[in-house]
C-alpha positions in Angstrom: 118.6 78.1 89.8 117.7 80.7 87.2 116.8 84.2 88.4 113.5 85.5 87.1 113.7 88.7 85.1 112.2 91.7 86.9 109.6 93.8 85.2 111.0 97.0 86.5 112.2 100.2 84.9 115.2 101.7 86.6 116.1 105.4 86.6 117.7 108.0 88.8 115.7 110.6 90.6 115.4 113.9 88.6 114.9 117.0 90.8 113.7 118.9 87.7 110.9 116.4 87.0 109.7 114.6 90.1 106.7 112.9 88.5 108.3 109.5 87.9 109.6 109.4 91.5 106.2 110.4 92.8 104.6 107.6 90.7 107.0 105.1 92.1 106.3 106.1 95.7 102.6 105.8 94.9 103.1 102.1 94.5 103.4 101.9 98.2 99.9 102.0 99.8 99.7 104.1 102.9 97.1 105.1 105.4 95.5 108.5 105.4 95.5 110.9 108.4 94.4 114.4 109.1 96.8 116.4 111.3 95.3 119.2 113.3 96.8 122.1 115.3 95.9 125.6 116.4 97.4 128.6 114.6 98.4 131.1 117.3 98.8 134.3 115.3 96.7 137.1 114.1 94.3 134.6 112.5 94.0 132.5 115.8 92.2 129.6 114.2 92.4 125.8 113.9 94.4 124.4 111.0 94.5 120.9 109.4 96.3 119.0 106.7 95.8 115.6 105.1 98.9 113.4 105.0 100.0 109.9 104.1 103.4 110.4 105.7 102.5 109.2 109.2 104.5 106.5 111.0 105.4 105.0 114.4 108.9 105.8 115.7 109.0 104.3 119.2 106.8 102.6 121.7 108.9 103.6 124.7 108.8 106.5 124.7 105.7 106.7 122.6 106.8 108.7 119.5 105.3 109.1 116.0 106.4 111.2 113.0 104.8 112.8 110.0 106.3 115.0 107.2 105.1 118.5 106.3 105.8 119.7 102.7 107.7 123.0 102.8 105.6 124.1 99.8 102.4 123.9 101.8 100.9 127.2 102.9 100.3 125.5 106.3 103.9 124.4 106.8 104.9 127.2 109.1 101.8 126.6 111.3 102.6 123.0 111.8 106.4 123.3 112.3 105.8 126.0 115.0 102.8 124.3 116.7 103.8 123.0 120.2 101.0 120.4 120.0 99.1 118.5 117.3 96.7 115.6 116.8 96.9 112.8 114.2 93.5 111.4 113.1 93.7 108.1 111.3 90.8 107.9 108.9 88.3 105.2 108.2 87.5 104.0 104.7 84.3 106.1 104.7 86.0 109.3 105.6 87.4 110.3 102.2 85.3 113.5 102.3 87.0 114.5 105.6 90.4 113.8 104.0 89.6 116.1 101.0 88.5 118.9 103.3 92.1 119.3 104.4 93.8 119.2 101.0 95.0 122.3 99.1 91.5 123.5 98.0 89.4 121.9 100.7 86.9 123.5 103.1 89.0 122.8 106.2 87.1 123.2 109.5 84.1 125.1 108.0 80.9 123.5 109.3 82.7 120.6 111.0 82.1 119.4 114.6 85.3 119.3 116.7 86.4 120.1 120.2 89.5 121.6 121.7 91.7 119.2 123.8 93.7 120.1 126.9 96.7 121.3 124.7 94.5 123.6 122.7 94.4 121.3 119.7 91.2 120.7 117.6 90.2 117.0 117.7 87.6 114.9 116.0 86.1 112.1 118.0 84.9 109.9 115.1 88.0 108.5 113.5 89.7 105.1 113.4 92.4 106.3 115.8 93.7 109.5 117.2 97.1 110.4 118.7 97.3 113.6 120.7 100.9 114.8 120.7 103.4 117.4 121.9 106.1 118.3 119.4 109.3 116.5 120.4 111.5 117.4 117.5 111.8 118.7 113.9 114.3 117.6 111.3 115.1 118.9 107.9 114.1 116.4 105.3 114.8 118.0 101.9 111.6 119.6 100.7 109.8 118.4 103.8 110.1 118.9 107.6 109.9 115.7 109.6 107.9 116.4 112.8 108.2 114.0 115.7 105.5 114.0 118.3 105.5 112.5 121.8 102.1 110.8 122.2 100.3 112.1 125.3 97.0 110.3 124.7 95.6 108.0 122.0 92.2 106.7 121.2 91.0 103.8 119.0 87.7 102.9 117.5 86.2 99.4 118.2 86.1 98.5 114.5 86.5 99.8 111.0 88.8 99.5 108.0 91.4 102.3 107.2 91.2 104.7 104.3 94.3 104.0 102.1 96.0 106.0 99.4 97.9 104.3 96.5 98.4 105.2 92.8 97.2 108.7 93.5 93.8 107.5 94.6 91.9 106.8 97.9 90.8 103.3 98.5 89.9 100.7 101.1 91.8 97.9 102.7 90.0 94.6 103.0 91.9 92.0 105.0 92.2 88.4 103.7 89.9 86.2 105.7 
């Protein structure tokens, strides 16, 4: 049997120029989530960040993880927060995702409520995981944050917002 030639370009990661590695990672479609917490400092305000680095770790105990970039201005708020919420976004919530990116409007003008752990939560998302911080781990230029799920909520229907090739999109299952 003859092996087919792969249509791949191979190279080593280059810490001085991470664009090629970032583009390769962008080939993997991910869901989009907004993480929220409360900043307990002089500012005393809700904080949020859009991520595509969310994953399940364990069902028993119920653990999830996400990664916070050390270069983010919100890194310290999230790595120090004792509790946070992960909001998995629907395909029609791109505007919400953009609110919590680098130059977004954040919580300004948004409806939210504060849960029992003092975390701002949105009630209109595809799923929500309310977590207590279980652990933090060094992950190069990111901090991996593991949360113990205290409560979770799911919507009855909806397709997820996805991110691939540097763009938002929609997942449509094969029928």
